[in-house]
MARDOLO-268090 format. One record per residue (C-alpha): x, y, z. Coordinates in steps of 0.1 Angstrom, whole numbers, padded with zeros to 4 digits. Each point is the difference from the previous one (the first is absolute). Layout:
# residues N
+-------+-------+-------+
|    c1 |    c2 |    c3 |
+-------+-------+-------+
|     X |     Y |     Z |
...
+-------+-------+-------+
# end
This chain:
# residues 618
+-------+-------+-------+
|    c1 |    c2 |    c3 |
+-------+-------+-------+
| -0213 |  0100 |  0144 |
| -0002 |  0007 | -0037 |
|  0000 | -0031 | -0022 |
|  0007 |  0009 | -0036 |
| -0015 | -0020 | -0027 |
|  0006 | -0004 | -0037 |
| -0029 |  0018 | -0017 |
| -0019 | -0031 | -0010 |
|  0005 | -0036 | -0010 |
|  0016 |  0012 | -0032 |
|  0028 |  0014 |  0020 |
|  0021 | -0031 | -0003 |
| -0001 |  0005 | -0038 |
|  0025 |  0028 |  0005 |
|  0024 | -0025 |  0016 |
| -0004 | -0025 | -0029 |
| -0005 |  0025 | -0028 |
|  0031 | -0011 | -0018 |
| -0006 | -0037 |  0007 |
| -0037 | -0006 | -0002 |
| -0008 |  0026 | -0027 |
|  0027 | -0014 | -0022 |
| -0010 | -0035 |  0006 |
| -0036 |  0008 | -0009 |
|  0006 |  0021 | -0031 |
|  0031 |  0020 | -0004 |
|  0022 | -0031 |  0000 |
| -0014 | -0008 | -0034 |
|  0012 |  0032 | -0014 |
|  0036 |  0007 | -0012 |
|  0023 |  0011 |  0027 |
| -0002 |  0038 |  0005 |
|  0032 |  0017 | -0012 |
|  0011 |  0036 |  0002 |
| -0001 |  0015 | -0035 |
|  0017 |  0031 |  0014 |
|  0014 |  0011 |  0034 |
| -0026 | -0001 |  0027 |
| -0006 |  0014 |  0035 |
| -0002 | -0035 |  0015 |
|  0004 | -0037 | -0005 |
| -0021 | -0030 |  0012 |
|  0010 | -0036 |  0002 |
| -0030 | -0008 | -0022 |
| -0023 |  0023 | -0018 |
|  0000 |  0038 |  0005 |
|  0006 |  0020 |  0032 |
| -0033 |  0008 |  0018 |
|  0008 |  0037 |  0000 |
| -0001 |  0021 | -0031 |
|  0029 |  0024 | -0009 |
| -0020 |  0030 |  0013 |
| -0008 | -0015 |  0034 |
|  0001 |  0027 |  0028 |
|  0009 | -0021 |  0030 |
|  0002 | -0036 |  0011 |
| -0034 | -0014 |  0010 |
|  0011 | -0007 |  0035 |
|  0015 |  0034 |  0007 |
| -0020 |  0030 |  0012 |
|  0008 |  0031 | -0021 |
| -0014 |  0022 |  0027 |
|  0021 | -0014 |  0028 |
|  0016 |  0028 |  0020 |
|  0037 |  0002 |  0003 |
|  0019 |  0003 |  0033 |
|  0003 | -0018 |  0034 |
|  0021 | -0028 |  0013 |
| -0005 | -0038 |  0000 |
|  0020 | -0021 |  0024 |
|  0004 | -0037 | -0007 |
|  0017 | -0028 |  0017 |
|  0025 | -0027 | -0012 |
|  0014 | -0030 |  0020 |
|  0037 | -0004 |  0007 |
|  0025 |  0026 | -0013 |
|  0020 |  0011 | -0030 |
|  0036 |  0007 | -0009 |
| -0002 |  0011 | -0036 |
| -0019 |  0024 | -0023 |
|  0007 | -0021 | -0030 |
| -0027 | -0025 | -0007 |
|  0013 | -0010 | -0034 |
|  0029 | -0022 |  0012 |
|  0003 | -0032 |  0020 |
|  0022 |  0014 |  0027 |
| -0015 |  0017 |  0031 |
| -0035 |  0003 |  0014 |
| -0015 |  0029 | -0019 |
| -0025 |  0024 |  0015 |
| -0035 | -0004 | -0014 |
| -0014 |  0028 | -0022 |
|  0032 |  0011 | -0018 |
| -0009 | -0020 | -0031 |
| -0037 |  0011 |  0003 |
|  0002 |  0037 |  0007 |
|  0034 |  0012 | -0013 |
|  0006 | -0018 | -0033 |
| -0022 | -0005 | -0030 |
| -0001 | -0022 | -0030 |
| -0006 |  0005 | -0037 |
| -0036 | -0013 |  0004 |
| -0023 | -0004 |  0029 |
| -0023 | -0029 |  0007 |
| -0037 |  0006 |  0006 |
| -0012 | -0020 |  0030 |
| -0035 |  0000 | -0014 |
|  0009 | -0023 | -0030 |
|  0016 | -0035 |  0000 |
|  0031 |  0013 | -0017 |
|  0000 |  0033 | -0019 |
|  0027 |  0027 |  0001 |
| -0003 |  0036 | -0009 |
|  0029 |  0023 | -0010 |
|  0015 |  0019 |  0030 |
|  0035 |  0011 | -0007 |
| -0007 | -0012 | -0035 |
| -0023 |  0021 | -0022 |
| -0008 | -0029 | -0023 |
|  0005 | -0037 | -0003 |
|  0004 | -0018 | -0033 |
|  0003 | -0038 | -0006 |
|  0002 | -0024 | -0028 |
| -0031 | -0021 | -0010 |
|  0017 | -0031 |  0014 |
|  0014 |  0020 |  0030 |
|  0035 | -0008 | -0010 |
|  0011 |  0035 |  0009 |
| -0012 |  0030 |  0019 |
|  0009 |  0037 | -0004 |
| -0005 |  0027 |  0026 |
|  0002 |  0037 | -0006 |
|  0007 |  0022 |  0030 |
| -0021 |  0030 |  0009 |
|  0020 |  0031 | -0006 |
| -0011 |  0015 |  0033 |
|  0012 | -0030 |  0021 |
|  0024 |  0011 |  0027 |
|  0020 | -0013 |  0030 |
| -0006 |  0016 |  0033 |
|  0031 |  0021 | -0004 |
| -0015 |  0016 | -0032 |
|  0022 | -0019 | -0025 |
| -0018 | -0016 | -0030 |
| -0005 | -0037 | -0003 |
|  0020 | -0012 | -0030 |
|  0002 | -0031 | -0021 |
|  0035 | -0004 |  0014 |
| -0015 | -0002 |  0035 |
| -0025 | -0026 | -0012 |
|  0025 | -0022 | -0017 |
|  0024 |  0002 |  0029 |
| -0027 | -0009 |  0025 |
| -0012 | -0030 | -0020 |
|  0036 | -0013 | -0006 |
|  0011 |  0005 |  0036 |
| -0031 | -0015 |  0016 |
|  0002 | -0029 | -0024 |
|  0036 | -0008 |  0008 |
|  0007 |  0013 |  0035 |
| -0035 |  0004 |  0015 |
| -0022 | -0023 |  0020 |
| -0005 | -0035 | -0016 |
| -0037 |  0010 | -0006 |
|  0012 |  0021 | -0029 |
|  0023 | -0026 | -0017 |
| -0026 | -0022 | -0015 |
| -0016 |  0027 | -0022 |
|  0033 |  0015 | -0009 |
|  0013 | -0034 | -0012 |
| -0028 |  0001 | -0027 |
|  0012 |  0033 | -0015 |
|  0019 | -0006 | -0032 |
|  0008 |  0037 | -0005 |
| -0007 |  0034 |  0015 |
|  0005 |  0031 | -0022 |
| -0007 |  0036 | -0002 |
| -0023 |  0007 | -0029 |
| -0006 |  0037 |  0003 |
|  0008 |  0030 |  0023 |
| -0025 | -0013 |  0026 |
| -0006 | -0036 | -0011 |
|  0014 | -0034 |  0010 |
| -0008 | -0033 | -0016 |
|  0003 | -0035 |  0015 |
|  0001 | -0031 | -0022 |
| -0007 | -0034 |  0015 |
|  0016 | -0034 | -0004 |
| -0032 | -0020 |  0002 |
| -0038 |  0002 | -0004 |
| -0015 |  0013 |  0032 |
| -0031 |  0023 |  0000 |
|  0007 |  0013 |  0035 |
|  0035 |  0013 | -0007 |
| -0010 |  0034 | -0015 |
| -0020 |  0008 |  0031 |
|  0027 | -0012 |  0024 |
|  0026 |  0021 | -0017 |
| -0020 |  0031 |  0009 |
|  0001 | -0009 |  0037 |
|  0037 |  0004 |  0009 |
|  0010 |  0030 |  0022 |
|  0019 |  0028 | -0018 |
|  0029 |  0012 |  0020 |
|  0023 |  0030 | -0005 |
|  0032 | -0013 | -0016 |
|  0021 |  0028 |  0012 |
| -0008 | -0008 |  0037 |
|  0013 | -0035 | -0001 |
|  0029 |  0001 | -0025 |
|  0033 | -0010 |  0015 |
| -0017 | -0020 |  0028 |
| -0005 | -0037 |  0004 |
| -0038 | -0001 | -0007 |
| -0004 | -0034 |  0017 |
|  0009 |  0015 |  0034 |
| -0027 |  0011 |  0024 |
|  0000 |  0037 |  0008 |
| -0017 |  0026 |  0022 |
|  0006 |  0027 | -0026 |
| -0034 |  0014 | -0009 |
| -0007 | -0008 | -0036 |
| -0009 |  0027 | -0025 |
| -0032 | -0010 | -0017 |
| -0028 |  0014 | -0021 |
| -0028 | -0009 |  0023 |
| -0025 |  0022 |  0019 |
|  0019 | -0003 |  0033 |
|  0036 |  0006 |  0011 |
|  0016 | -0015 |  0031 |
| -0002 |  0027 |  0027 |
|  0014 | -0017 |  0032 |
|  0016 | -0033 |  0008 |
|  0005 | -0015 |  0034 |
|  0018 | -0033 | -0010 |
| -0019 | -0030 |  0011 |
| -0027 |  0021 |  0017 |
| -0018 |  0023 | -0024 |
|  0000 |  0015 | -0035 |
| -0020 |  0031 | -0010 |
| -0010 |  0009 | -0036 |
| -0010 |  0036 | -0009 |
| -0022 |  0008 | -0030 |
|  0020 |  0018 | -0026 |
| -0018 |  0032 | -0009 |
|  0020 |  0001 | -0033 |
| -0009 | -0035 | -0010 |
|  0000 | -0001 | -0038 |
| -0030 | -0023 | -0004 |
| -0025 |  0015 |  0024 |
| -0023 |  0011 | -0028 |
|  0000 | -0033 | -0019 |
| -0034 | -0018 | -0001 |
|  0017 | -0030 |  0015 |
|  0009 |  0021 |  0030 |
| -0033 |  0019 |  0005 |
| -0014 | -0008 |  0034 |
|  0032 | -0019 |  0010 |
|  0028 |  0008 |  0025 |
| -0021 |  0022 |  0021 |
|  0020 |  0001 |  0033 |
|  0027 |  0026 |  0006 |
|  0018 | -0025 |  0022 |
|  0002 | -0038 |  0001 |
|  0018 | -0014 |  0030 |
|  0009 | -0037 |  0007 |
|  0009 | -0009 |  0035 |
|  0017 | -0033 |  0007 |
| -0009 | -0022 |  0031 |
|  0015 | -0030 |  0015 |
| -0031 | -0021 | -0003 |
| -0037 |  0002 | -0009 |
| -0011 |  0004 |  0036 |
|  0020 |  0032 |  0002 |
| -0014 |  0011 | -0034 |
| -0036 | -0005 |  0012 |
|  0006 |  0018 |  0033 |
|  0013 |  0030 | -0020 |
| -0031 | -0001 | -0022 |
| -0022 | -0001 |  0031 |
|  0018 |  0030 |  0014 |
| -0005 |  0020 | -0033 |
|  0037 | -0001 | -0009 |
| -0008 | -0021 | -0031 |
| -0030 |  0009 | -0023 |
| -0008 | -0033 | -0016 |
|  0000 | -0037 |  0010 |
| -0007 | -0030 | -0021 |
| -0016 | -0026 |  0022 |
|  0008 | -0035 | -0010 |
| -0021 | -0019 |  0026 |
| -0037 | -0002 | -0003 |
| -0002 | -0008 |  0037 |
|  0020 |  0031 |  0009 |
| -0021 |  0021 | -0023 |
| -0030 | -0008 |  0020 |
|  0015 |  0001 |  0035 |
|  0030 |  0024 |  0002 |
| -0014 |  0033 | -0011 |
| -0015 |  0012 |  0033 |
|  0029 |  0024 |  0008 |
| -0009 |  0037 |  0006 |
|  0010 |  0014 | -0035 |
| -0022 | -0026 | -0016 |
| -0030 |  0003 |  0023 |
|  0001 |  0038 | -0003 |
| -0002 |  0000 | -0038 |
|  0036 |  0009 | -0006 |
|  0006 | -0033 | -0017 |
| -0022 | -0014 | -0029 |
| -0002 | -0037 | -0009 |
| -0004 | -0008 | -0037 |
| -0001 | -0032 | -0019 |
|  0013 |  0005 | -0035 |
| -0008 | -0027 | -0026 |
|  0024 | -0012 | -0026 |
| -0003 | -0023 | -0029 |
|  0036 | -0013 | -0002 |
|  0012 | -0036 |  0005 |
|  0007 | -0011 |  0035 |
|  0036 | -0007 | -0007 |
|  0018 | -0024 |  0023 |
|  0006 |  0004 |  0037 |
|  0012 | -0025 |  0026 |
|  0030 | -0021 |  0009 |
|  0023 | -0008 | -0029 |
|  0022 | -0031 | -0001 |
|  0034 |  0004 | -0015 |
|  0006 | -0030 | -0023 |
|  0037 |  0009 | -0001 |
| -0001 | -0019 |  0034 |
| -0001 | -0037 | -0011 |
| -0027 | -0009 |  0026 |
| -0024 |  0023 | -0018 |
|  0009 | -0012 | -0035 |
| -0026 | -0028 |  0003 |
| -0036 |  0010 | -0008 |
| -0012 | -0026 |  0025 |
|  0018 |  0017 |  0028 |
| -0014 |  0033 | -0010 |
| -0035 | -0014 | -0002 |
|  0005 | -0015 |  0035 |
|  0010 |  0035 |  0013 |
| -0032 |  0014 | -0016 |
| -0021 | -0028 |  0016 |
|  0013 |  0009 |  0035 |
| -0009 |  0037 | -0004 |
| -0035 | -0001 |  0014 |
| -0013 |  0031 | -0017 |
| -0036 | -0003 |  0012 |
|  0011 |  0001 |  0036 |
|  0026 |  0027 | -0005 |
| -0024 |  0023 | -0020 |
| -0027 | -0004 |  0027 |
|  0024 |  0006 |  0029 |
|  0018 |  0030 | -0014 |
| -0023 |  0016 | -0026 |
| -0035 | -0010 |  0012 |
| -0003 | -0022 | -0031 |
| -0013 |  0028 | -0022 |
|  0024 |  0002 | -0028 |
|  0002 | -0026 | -0028 |
|  0032 | -0021 | -0006 |
|  0023 |  0005 | -0029 |
| -0007 | -0032 | -0021 |
|  0021 |  0010 | -0030 |
|  0024 |  0027 | -0009 |
| -0027 |  0019 | -0020 |
| -0029 | -0005 |  0024 |
| -0027 |  0027 | -0001 |
|  0004 |  0005 | -0038 |
| -0009 | -0015 | -0034 |
|  0036 | -0012 | -0003 |
| -0003 | -0025 |  0028 |
|  0003 | -0037 | -0009 |
| -0029 | -0024 |  0005 |
|  0006 | -0027 |  0027 |
| -0013 | -0028 | -0022 |
|  0018 | -0016 | -0029 |
|  0016 |  0023 | -0026 |
| -0018 |  0002 | -0033 |
|  0002 |  0016 | -0034 |
|  0029 |  0023 | -0007 |
|  0012 | -0002 |  0036 |
|  0004 | -0038 | -0002 |
|  0017 |  0004 | -0034 |
|  0026 |  0023 |  0014 |
|  0008 | -0023 |  0029 |
| -0001 | -0033 | -0018 |
|  0037 |  0001 | -0013 |
|  0012 |  0003 |  0036 |
| -0025 | -0026 |  0015 |
|  0027 | -0025 |  0010 |
|  0019 |  0025 |  0021 |
| -0028 |  0018 |  0016 |
| -0010 | -0007 |  0036 |
| -0033 | -0020 |  0004 |
| -0030 |  0023 | -0001 |
|  0014 |  0025 | -0025 |
| -0021 | -0014 | -0028 |
| -0024 | -0022 |  0019 |
| -0011 |  0027 |  0024 |
|  0013 |  0012 |  0034 |
| -0016 |  0015 |  0031 |
|  0013 |  0009 |  0034 |
| -0010 | -0021 |  0030 |
| -0030 |  0013 |  0018 |
|  0014 | -0002 |  0035 |
| -0019 | -0004 |  0033 |
| -0016 |  0022 |  0026 |
|  0021 | -0017 |  0027 |
|  0037 |  0008 |  0006 |
|  0010 | -0034 | -0013 |
| -0013 | -0013 | -0033 |
|  0005 | -0038 |  0005 |
| -0009 | -0009 | -0036 |
|  0027 |  0025 | -0012 |
|  0026 | -0016 |  0024 |
| -0007 | -0034 | -0015 |
|  0003 |  0013 | -0036 |
|  0032 |  0019 |  0009 |
|  0016 | -0030 |  0016 |
| -0008 | -0021 | -0030 |
|  0015 |  0026 | -0024 |
|  0031 |  0003 |  0021 |
|  0004 | -0038 |  0001 |
| -0002 | -0001 | -0038 |
|  0027 |  0026 | -0001 |
|  0023 | -0020 |  0024 |
| -0008 |  0017 |  0033 |
| -0014 | -0019 |  0030 |
| -0005 |  0007 |  0037 |
|  0029 | -0015 |  0020 |
|  0001 |  0004 |  0038 |
| -0024 |  0028 | -0002 |
|  0017 |  0020 | -0028 |
| -0003 | -0001 | -0038 |
|  0032 | -0014 | -0016 |
|  0012 | -0016 | -0032 |
|  0014 | -0036 | -0004 |
|  0034 |  0011 |  0014 |
| -0016 |  0015 |  0030 |
|  0006 |  0036 | -0010 |
| -0028 |  0022 |  0014 |
| -0024 |  0021 | -0021 |
|  0007 |  0035 |  0012 |
| -0002 |  0035 | -0015 |
|  0000 |  0037 |  0009 |
| -0029 |  0024 | -0003 |
|  0014 |  0034 | -0007 |
| -0021 |  0030 |  0009 |
|  0003 |  0038 | -0002 |
| -0008 |  0014 |  0034 |
| -0012 |  0032 | -0017 |
| -0026 | -0019 | -0020 |
| -0008 |  0005 | -0036 |
| -0022 |  0020 | -0024 |
| -0031 | -0022 |  0008 |
|  0007 | -0015 |  0035 |
|  0014 |  0014 |  0032 |
|  0029 | -0017 |  0016 |
| -0022 | -0011 |  0030 |
| -0026 | -0014 | -0024 |
|  0024 | -0021 | -0020 |
|  0016 | -0013 |  0032 |
| -0035 | -0009 |  0014 |
| -0006 | -0020 | -0032 |
|  0034 | -0017 |  0002 |
| -0004 | -0008 |  0037 |
| -0032 | -0019 | -0007 |
|  0015 | -0017 | -0029 |
|  0031 | -0011 |  0019 |
| -0023 | -0016 |  0026 |
| -0019 | -0018 | -0027 |
|  0032 | -0016 | -0013 |
|  0008 | -0017 |  0032 |
| -0020 | -0031 | -0007 |
|  0022 | -0006 | -0030 |
|  0031 |  0002 |  0022 |
|  0011 |  0033 | -0015 |
|  0011 |  0030 |  0021 |
|  0011 |  0029 | -0022 |
|  0021 |  0028 |  0014 |
| -0013 |  0035 | -0004 |
|  0025 |  0028 | -0007 |
| -0011 |  0037 |  0003 |
|  0022 |  0026 | -0018 |
| -0001 |  0037 | -0005 |
| -0009 |  0013 | -0034 |
|  0036 |  0005 | -0012 |
|  0011 | -0035 |  0009 |
| -0032 | -0015 | -0014 |
|  0004 |  0017 | -0033 |
|  0036 | -0011 | -0002 |
| -0009 | -0037 |  0006 |
| -0031 | -0001 | -0022 |
|  0019 |  0018 | -0029 |
|  0025 | -0029 |  0002 |
| -0026 | -0027 |  0007 |
|  0015 | -0009 |  0033 |
| -0031 | -0015 |  0016 |
| -0020 | -0032 |  0001 |
| -0035 |  0014 |  0005 |
| -0011 |  0037 |  0003 |
| -0030 |  0023 | -0004 |
| -0006 |  0007 | -0037 |
| -0022 |  0026 | -0017 |
| -0004 |  0006 | -0038 |
| -0026 |  0024 | -0013 |
| -0012 | -0009 | -0035 |
| -0019 |  0020 | -0026 |
| -0027 | -0006 | -0026 |
|  0027 |  0002 | -0027 |
|  0028 | -0024 |  0011 |
|  0029 | -0001 | -0024 |
|  0038 |  0003 |  0000 |
|  0002 |  0007 |  0037 |
| -0011 | -0036 |  0006 |
|  0035 | -0011 | -0011 |
|  0015 |  0020 |  0029 |
| -0025 | -0017 |  0023 |
|  0003 | -0036 | -0012 |
|  0027 | -0001 | -0027 |
|  0029 | -0025 |  0002 |
|  0026 |  0028 |  0001 |
| -0012 |  0009 |  0034 |
|  0012 | -0033 |  0014 |
|  0035 |  0014 |  0002 |
| -0002 |  0037 | -0009 |
| -0003 |  0020 |  0033 |
| -0029 |  0024 |  0004 |
| -0026 | -0017 | -0021 |
| -0035 | -0006 |  0014 |
|  0003 | -0038 | -0007 |
|  0004 | -0007 |  0037 |
| -0013 | -0035 | -0004 |
|  0029 | -0008 | -0024 |
| -0023 | -0016 | -0025 |
|  0016 | -0011 | -0033 |
| -0030 | -0010 | -0021 |
|  0002 | -0002 | -0038 |
| -0038 | -0001 |  0000 |
| -0003 |  0033 |  0018 |
|  0024 |  0017 | -0023 |
| -0019 | -0014 | -0030 |
| -0032 |  0014 |  0013 |
|  0016 |  0034 |  0005 |
|  0012 | -0002 | -0036 |
| -0035 | -0008 | -0011 |
| -0014 |  0029 |  0020 |
|  0023 |  0027 | -0015 |
| -0004 | -0013 | -0036 |
| -0037 | -0006 |  0001 |
| -0018 |  0018 | -0029 |
| -0034 |  0000 |  0016 |
| -0015 |  0001 |  0034 |
| -0013 | -0035 | -0001 |
|  0034 | -0015 | -0004 |
|  0014 |  0024 |  0025 |
| -0025 | -0009 |  0027 |
|  0006 | -0037 | -0007 |
|  0038 |  0005 |  0005 |
| -0005 |  0018 |  0033 |
| -0024 | -0027 |  0013 |
|  0025 | -0026 | -0010 |
|  0028 |  0018 |  0018 |
| -0023 |  0003 |  0030 |
| -0003 | -0038 |  0000 |
|  0037 | -0005 | -0001 |
|  0006 |  0024 |  0029 |
| -0029 | -0012 |  0022 |
|  0005 | -0037 | -0005 |
|  0037 |  0005 |  0003 |
| -0008 |  0004 |  0038 |
|  0027 |  0026 |  0006 |
| -0020 |  0022 |  0023 |
| -0023 | -0007 |  0029 |
| -0026 |  0027 | -0007 |
| -0021 |  0020 |  0025 |
| -0029 |  0023 | -0004 |
| -0006 |  0030 | -0022 |
| -0025 |  0028 |  0000 |
| -0019 |  0012 | -0031 |
|  0001 |  0035 |  0014 |
|  0025 |  0021 |  0020 |
| -0008 |  0011 |  0035 |
|  0013 |  0035 |  0003 |
| -0003 |  0021 |  0032 |
|  0011 |  0036 | -0005 |
| -0002 |  0035 |  0014 |
| -0034 |  0015 | -0007 |
|  0014 |  0030 | -0019 |
|  0015 | -0023 | -0026 |
| -0022 | -0006 | -0030 |
|  0001 | -0019 | -0032 |
| -0021 | -0001 | -0032 |
| -0033 | -0019 | -0002 |
|  0013 | -0018 | -0031 |
|  0021 | -0030 |  0011 |
|  0024 | -0015 | -0026 |
|  0000 | -0037 | -0006 |
|  0033 | -0002 |  0017 |
| -0015 |  0017 |  0030 |
|  0025 |  0009 |  0028 |
|  0030 | -0009 | -0021 |
|  0030 |  0023 | -0005 |
| -0014 |  0029 | -0020 |
| -0030 |  0004 |  0023 |
|  0013 |  0009 |  0035 |
|  0013 |  0027 |  0004 |
|  0000 |  0010 | -0037 |
| -0037 |  0008 | -0005 |
| -0008 |  0008 |  0036 |
| -0003 |  0035 |  0015 |
| -0005 |  0018 |  0033 |
| -0031 |  0020 |  0008 |
|  0002 |  0026 |  0027 |
| -0028 |  0021 |  0015 |
+-------+-------+-------+
# end
């Protein structure tokens, strides 16, 4: 097994270069502005790469082209249109087929470099941003990318696209063509992140979609500008992407060493067990192992023992994000923080982690664990306390004073946790009556746990069900017997998009540069607007104020304080029962698949596999 390591102890400085470096020195300097159009734009300071860079640091410019990589996805798909709410879109379309004006480097907290755009210009106060298209930019059918295509894409996505596009579009005061190849966006409010976000919207070909209802799902292959085109589609089962030999951007420094496979195929399987069996048989080339216990015990099959499979642990320096069981506060029984804390108390993490994972991986203790953005678990102080103080009367206990998860017990039943949970439930008006938990009118405390039988990005369906089964047993001493509902992917997406669940499995990846996307995750509009990521239904003025403070911060110290304050609101809000995370990814893959020695700070995120990988043949 090859265990990759960051070069030395200074490696983490890369992950916090924008945060720590600014806090230590650059923050005292005036904000960096673009005196003239530039090749890139960073959230703070300057882009790490100079205008004459030859390739991204995590791409191998000598990587050979050719070969096939076969990857697996759970569930199925009924659409090739990932930009709308309707349908269950195939993975990869938005990654391989379409491009954006700018491309994010996954080796910097938040920096974008011009892709379809040749240059990026912005005001000193970031009140506007202007992109100038590369004259050579082309769609896969050979037609040029025009400002008209850009403006149509932004307007259409912002008004008819998936809700994730609406928040940023609502902050655009005007969009105008300023030259033959230039478009300018002027914003309604101060927000340092907006110029970067405006570069990250997919550019679609206006002529392809005119006359259609864009909000409808579709199996029509989109015409994009990306390095791949859709080659074959077996609806619900497989989609194959073929590298476009006429790709307009193949000689760009941004693309050097990237997009090396001739063919990328995604096969869909009913569940994770079927996916893993396909991997063991050599029908799938890469497998992300989520269980430390399985990593140590399940790789004795012939392809692995013969050397045909390689096991790598790939480090990352990104926050843990949040993963676990989310409680939907739209259901009145979960609207009380005491009930949510009682549910957390009854989740005996220490026993579950030891039983299912060997106890190796650490627990998620805040939304930004594993990073310098994570809150402390003691009392808030300094700027963090100042930001939270105006909301003190309405915040759950522990937000300012300090909050930590219960430690749990090695035994299946944590008796101390049961006592604490019963007391919390009694305070909230629920007591055990004739062996079941009920309110003063005798109405039982009951809820549904909704699960996707195909699993998720970070947990297989069987793993989540094992966790839930143990949890359901642990709830029995409280007189609670939840019902478990298993759905296929399409039904699960439909219900979660419309928040029709009480409790379900929840995963949200977070970056080292959280910003406007946090409103999509936790903003009050998501309480009623379908398709947001605010599955818990939180409506917190404090959270929204912290997000406002983040996106308007003028130095890294204030920014970091705002993120830590938001972390406190989220964590002490007790919306999610968190599980474990790993500070590295466990990737098993075919031995002929290779990747660069230089691992980006967002190791194993989109942009890494399969983008910078290649195939070596003898």
